C-alpha positions as CSV (number, residue, x, y, z in Angstrom):
1,M,-13.7,0.7,-8.1
2,Q,-13.0,-2.9,-9.2
3,I,-9.4,-2.7,-7.8
4,E,-10.6,-1.5,-4.5
5,E,-13.4,-4.1,-4.3
6,A,-10.9,-6.9,-5.1
7,L,-8.3,-5.7,-2.6
8,T,-10.8,-5.1,0.1
9,K,-12.4,-8.6,-0.4
10,Q,-9.0,-10.3,-0.3
11,Y,-7.2,-8.2,2.4
12,G,-9.7,-6.1,4.2
13,P,-9.6,-2.3,4.8
14,L,-5.9,-2.2,5.8
15,L,-2.9,-3.8,4.0
16,S,0.2,-4.7,5.9
17,V,3.7,-4.1,4.4
18,A,3.9,-7.8,3.4
19,Q,0.4,-7.7,1.8
20,L,1.2,-4.5,-0.1
21,A,4.5,-6.0,-1.3
22,K,2.6,-9.1,-2.6
23,V,0.1,-6.8,-4.4
24,L,3.0,-4.9,-6.0
25,D,5.0,-8.1,-6.7
26,R,8.0,-6.9,-4.7
27,S,9.7,-8.3,-1.6
28,A,8.7,-6.7,1.7
29,E,12.3,-5.4,2.3
30,G,12.5,-4.0,-1.2
31,L,9.2,-2.2,-0.7
32,R,10.5,-0.7,2.6
33,I,13.6,0.6,0.9
34,S,11.7,2.1,-2.1
35,L,9.2,3.8,0.2
36,R,12.1,5.7,1.9
37,T,13.0,7.4,-1.4
38,D,11.8,10.9,-2.3
39,S,9.7,10.2,-5.5
40,D,6.1,10.9,-6.5
41,W,5.3,7.2,-6.3
42,S,6.6,6.8,-2.8
43,K,4.8,10.0,-1.7
44,S,1.5,8.7,-3.0
45,I,1.9,5.3,-1.3
46,N,3.2,6.9,2.0
47,A,0.1,9.1,2.0
48,A,-2.0,6.0,2.6
49,K,0.2,4.9,5.6
50,L,-1.3,4.4,9.0
51,K,0.7,3.5,12.1
52,L,-1.0,1.6,14.8
53,G,1.5,1.2,17.6
54,R,4.7,-0.1,16.1
55,R,2.9,-1.7,13.1
56,V,2.5,0.0,9.7
57,Y,-0.6,-0.4,7.6
58,F,-1.8,1.1,4.3
59,R,-5.4,2.1,3.6
60,T,-6.7,-0.2,0.9
61,A,-9.0,2.4,-0.7
62,E,-6.1,4.9,-1.1
63,I,-3.8,2.2,-2.5
64,A,-6.5,1.2,-5.0
65,L,-6.6,4.9,-6.2
66,V,-2.9,4.9,-6.6
67,L,-2.9,1.7,-8.6
68,S,-5.7,2.9,-10.8
69,G,-3.7,6.1,-11.6
70,K,-6.1,8.6,-10.0
């Protein structure tokens, strides 16, 4: 759980699109475009999506699992 601990310590329990893009070393707009595709990677990232009003966040714990390959 080292990835989860590091991400939670730096960003908290939820990641914004900009923060997730920074973690993945992508631009925010490039990340939005790639999350619209129908691939296994985008499905796993979109499973961690949480909408609060008009804002989109991603659960840090689930993103850490995706990044660790589990």
